[in-house]
VODOGU-341931 format. One record per residue (C-alpha): z, y, x. Coordinates in steps of 0.001 Angstrom, whole numbers, plus 500000, padded with zeros to 6 digits. Layout:
BEGIN
ZYX/...
This chain:
BEGIN
598887831799288821/601518834484288119/604745835030290044/606826832948287679/604298830113287771/604261830202291538/608061829951291635/608034826953289329/605263825252291276/607333825458294449/610519824466292586/612313827667293629/615082829015291418/614515832805291112/618240833415291333/618453831674294690/616170834299296223/618717837082295590/621523837072298154/624688839179298205/624749841476301242/628395841526302408/627929844918304075/626645846799301031/627764844767298045/624155844742296732/621984841773295938/618922841682298217/615715839700298034/615410836868300590/612029835139300444/611450831641301706/608763831117304387/606274829825301837/606885832460299205/604333835242299000/606530837206296627/609591836768294425/609255834729291276/611627837155289615/609732839949287836/610417843268289536/610464846906288542/607190848737288668/606596849973292184/609346847868293725/609063846667297280/609294843076298428/609986843887302040/612582841639303576/616083843069303378/615089845846300970/616794846341297662/613591845861295745/613873849040293661/612772852624293874/614793855729293196/615213856632289515/612353858688288180/610023857848291087/607479855095291482/606160853745294726/602461852834294862/601919849166294105/601142847229297240/598198844898297227/599242841280297469/597504840757300825/599430843725302259/602875842330301374/604787840840304280/608121839099304582/610145837949307547/611649834676306329/615341834239306867/615789837485308788/618417839983307705/617459843472308657/620402845557309722/620042849263309151/621342851192312186/622110854891311883/621129856903314940/623592859577316029/622604863100315145/621332865308317975/624238866875319843/626739864400318446/629129863096321019/629303859347320588/629338857460317296/629464859210313989/632395858562311747/631178856405308880/632414856608305329/634496853607304302/632404851120302345/633405849863298951/634472846249299032/631768843899297859/633876842706294937/634493846265293755/630872847332294124/629485844300292315/632084844836289637/630904848416289167/627320847242288756/628128844440286378/631481845503284989/632253847083281707/630840844081279900/629159846516277576/630513845829274142/632388842857275562/629521840646276601/626024841840276003/625588844603278519/627264842800281367/623984840950281505/622041844162281138/623800845903283988/622194843409286312/618884844830285136/618094846502288438/616876843064289584/613757843343287497/613822846499285489/610581846443283557/610803842789282581/614244843283281055/613193846538279418/610502844609277573/613159842208276263/615112844936274458/614642845615270752/615689849024269441/616234850709266074/616573854400265246/620155855635264817/618935858084262152/621218860836263423/624361858831262613/625578858933266218/626527861611268711/623167861446270472/624476859376273375/627575858724275447/628810861200278041/630867860695281184/633226863530280288/634459862258276924/635591859089275177/632997856388274458/632610854749271048/630271851804270549/629810849829267342/629089846156267974/627735844182265038/627095840498264575/624694839820261737/624529836600259744/620790837025259200/619247833566259586/615716834466260643/614476834243264227/614414831599266912/617725829812267357/619276831332264223/618006828972261546/620036826209260013/623111828317259241/623623829025255544/621103830952253444/617942831433255496/616499833760252850/619309836317253157/618667839845254437/621908839486256332/625242841276256338/627615842923258796/629284839583259484/631328840636262534/631931844306263340/633928845706266256/634429849358267168/634933849636270922/636746852866271818/637138853660275517/639394856591276374/638086859724278041/639927858958281291/638827855272281112/642426854072281484/642503852197278180/640351850854275362/640748849466271864/638379846958270285/638923847315266549/637678844541264254/636693845593260743/637133842842258104/633868842057256347/635643841612252984/637374844992253114/636558847208250127/635038850536251176/632726853312250031/629326853201251735/627837856724252048/624239857771251423/622213856776254461/619130858747255600/616925856087257219/613670856240259177/611145853744257779/608670851664259784/605795853929258731/607627856975260122/608719858370256769/612352859117255898/614247857636252978/617812858133251760/619368854809250790/621938855531248052/625569854802248819/627833852398246951/631462852680245895/634101849960246038/631983847298247712/632551844890250576/632135846402254021/629604843744255021/627110845243252555/626694848224254901/624102846231256873/621063844350255582/621679844823251879/619480847349250034/617473847800253261/620447849266255094/620072849447258872/622764849590261607/622847853377261337/624282852961257838/627070850772259207/627730853514261784/628095856104259022/630387853797257046/632693853202260030/632834856942260692/633857857504257056/636610854894257438/638017855887260839/637026859508261418/635408858424264699/631727859151265334/629803856493267241/627822857059270424/625774853865270143/625396850614268266/624492847092269354/623561844179267128/623638840507268073/622611837427266122/623846833825266219/621723833120269256/623647835651271383/626848833624271331/625002830458272294/622946831888275141/625632834102276674/628315831422276632/625892829076278382/624814831747280872/628369832024282270/628806828258282427/631019827999279346/633997829877277908/637581828617278176/639462828336274867/642807826902273831/643836825274270549/647393824768269344/646241821974267011/643282819676266332/640400821338264489/637841819518262362/635868822034260296/632877820450258497/631557823850257452/631226825272260962/630798821789262531/633619822463264989/635548819379266048/637955819881268964/641257818280269901/644423820220270591/644505821694274083/642182823511276476/638379823265276368/635339824883277948/632687825436275304/629145826800275259/625995826837273142/626355825344269665/630042824555270213/630728828213271091/628939829369267949/630879826884265828/634125828163267373/633549831824266414/632281830851262933/635158828574261961/637859829826259601/638805827046257199/640786825124259807/642715827974261452/645478830281260277/645298830985256560/641690829844256361/640353833330255636/638290835977257388/641319837546259088/642094834250260818/638477833955261913/638645837479263360/641681836502265431/639791833471266740/636784835638267644/639008838097269506/640485835260271556/636980833978272354/635713837427273367/638764838037275559/638123834764277375/634405835517277717/635187838921279207/637516837355281738/634757834921282678/632193837702282974/634446839670285317/635477836687287403/634320836309291003/632641833061290006/630227835019287798/629876838205289838/629026836369293053/626440834068291457/622869835410291418/621873832538289138/624465833502286535/623586837180286882/619913836484286191/620817834221283252/623101836899281820/620461839581282192/617916837447280339/620345836287277651/621828839730277059/618572841615276696/616859838975274570/619782838678272142/620414842416271905/619220845073269476/620371848595270366/619915852119269086/616886853938270432/619055856405272395/619991853691274873/617018851319274767/616552851390278529/618006849215281267/619007852154283458/620861853816280575/622595850532279821/623469850196283485/624989853692283518/627021852867280442/628096849586282000/629288851430285101/631440853713282933/632938850770281086/633452848971284390/636143851509285272/638385850008282614/641141847599283629/641118844507281396/644902844582281034/644578847891279177/642065846584276619/643533845556273275/641778843820270401/643148844879267026/642183844555263362/642201847269260710/645566846847258916/644859845683255364/646610844594252180/645394842461249277/643142844319246868/645504845440244065/642574845565241619/642164841775241743/644240839114240025/642821836437242307/642714838024245756/639371837576247511/639058840993249136/641323843435250972/641738847201251226/642998849309254161/646758849687254378/646919853487253848/649813854264256188/649220851749258969/645434852106259133/645513855898259403/648193855637262090/645961853294264095/642836855438263598/644801858515264662/645871856787267895/642270855885268689/641028859409268006/643698860746270369/642946858188273118/646385856613272744/646503853082274135/647887850088272244/649216848823275563/651548850566277983/649412852536280440/650934854328283387/649224857654283967/649761860192286695/650607863465285027/649535866681286637/652209869321287002/650685871587284375/650515868744281845/654104867792282560/655150871412281979/653427871451278592/655016868130277598/658424869546278512/658164872075275665/659126869337273228/662171868301275243/665544869872274554/667874870654271644/666464871268268167/667741873811265693/668641872789262162/665750873080259699/667667875733257754/667670877942260862/663893877804261437/662256881160260633/658444881059260588/655438882924259134/652417880800258162/648746881782258475/645768879753257331/643152879425260065/642039875940258981/639188876941256700/640804874810253956/641617876813250828/645324876902249978/646447875053253109/649142877602254055/650617877785250547/650770873985250209/652438873738253595/654954876439252685/655886874626249471/656313871349251362/658404872938254128/660754874645251682/661089871945249008/660900868791251130/661965869713254660/664555872441254013/662782875162256027/663879877919253673/663319880872256039/659540880489255884/656841882683254370/653095882523253854/651058885554254968/647528884540253988/644474883832256108/644258884244259867/641605886690261164/639298883724261858/639140879950261689/640620878261264770/640075874699265983/643683873745266758/646984874575265104/649258876828267181/652920877815267037/653833881052268867/657477881764269626/659799883796271845/661940882123274558/665052882392272395/663311880450269604/662481877329271625/664995875199269696/663422876325266400/659945875569267751/660983872051268734/662418871416265259/659276872666263498/657084870644265866/659130867563265006/658816868214261274/655068868844261343/654095866400264067/652772869106266386/651642868115269894/653202869881272884/649929871734273495/650300873477270111/653471875253271254/652707878651272798/655713880378274396/655444884155274409/656348886732271795/657561886418268242/656735888756265375/659007890423262863/658842889274259269/659050891435256127/662808891729256570/662394892945260133/663746889712261584/662059887857264464/659937884969263173/657709882388264807/654009882437263967/652391879183262797/648606879300262422/647016876200260853/643776875118262536/640878872854261698/642903869888262977/645362870386260110/645010867420257741/647471868355255033/651121869120254335/653258866283255678/650461864721257727/651276864770261469/648760866643263607/649562864755266804/648748861080267049/651580858539267079/652379857081270484/653067853560269230/650940851144267214/652035850324263650/654442847428263293/652908844050262492/649244844791263219/647047841910264340/646534842418268084/645260840427271080/645456841666274681/642270840910276608/643943839763279835/646124837124278163/645247833564277127/646269832681273566/646031829281271883/644517829419268388/646804828103265650/
């Protein structure tokens, strides 16, 4: 009989054998007197000694112990005592321990892509077993190659409406190859102070690029792109894989993904049940025969099939379209995240084990992160985020002007680019208080102070952007549209530079502030120092366009506020669906 069979025979819940150590904040294995070993599968080479953590150091394996050599001291908690170092006078000063709530939160927090990886980050309980649960697909070079601790994190989370597989049948067309039914871009800032979860409407008209794709036989194939099609066709249709959806989102937003994760219908059912249900609120009665959701006005705790029906419904909420369904899904995910991060979940070994199983079984990830330890590391990074600084938003859209009867939407050109620009610049959609270092404050101060009139700004332009004609187009715009008449264009810079710069003398600071305001230059672009003399022998500022230059009249710095009227839900707040 195997370990799991032995646990069942003795009617022992595997989760009950993992106990939170209040001194360390770790879960530790506590075997009952009759248990020869844990019924929870363990990492290869893990130890079952009483009081141990049951895991070896990363990259090292301990020799497997023979079953007759394993011993346990039932009920005893071994306390590790540090002996004083030779020559030390008295007790050594110990480092302050992290509180148990904080440490468990670090292990399980982050709720990787909102829900799935929170289960995975508990994977240290039985590493190899959970590793075997994970399904992975090649990212085909569409991503960055993997997240890094020293830059922003971008993860594309996809929910497919493919009907194949256990627990997914019975919903719509079972013969469909599936679509990108629900797509969310999770952007976490470099300093981990804020995050934006951006929903992409499935009926939004986009251009899908050509997608190089690794086939099952190891060969490579380029799947041709499509123009003016629904976004949801970027997955499943024409043999497109998640890497193609990654490329499409990058084309739309200008943000390159680190990883992708795909969940099916079963994920919502199993994860909502694993946490003991998700709290939702309705502002009215809902009876949707299409999604089979029937709930009265008020607060409810839902799981399993009811949870799936909730995130699928759209005909009985809002305007009855996909945008209303997205808003409902964002409310559900916010509530699920709050449940995942609650003490009730974090302190329950049973829920942690259930989450680990549910998350890994329902999850398909890119091959760069198809490992529990990598998922755990990512979860720890995401766990640094405060929920109050996570905002759910939706790509701003307008009705498709090419249609008489509106069934699709297109991105709102001004508002969508403003939102994408904020995300690229790590600007939060919520107010985040940050401690500014003195040097950063000094740079920011360059934009503060009086501004000269545009007619008094004297500047020479150089093109270091690598874009042909950029300086001339900017000159024409400055003179004809903005009234900067004392400007001239002096050709290409000696080399291409990454960022636009404006060099000026101390006496030209007011001119520099005016030009920065006109062009949307960030404070870091202003370089106090010397000015140069123009063709007339007069002192002029020097503006060199860099690779970050997007075009005449397009601000280089990101806006600090979200566009007016965008659909937004803050993750730490409870909202009743209308």
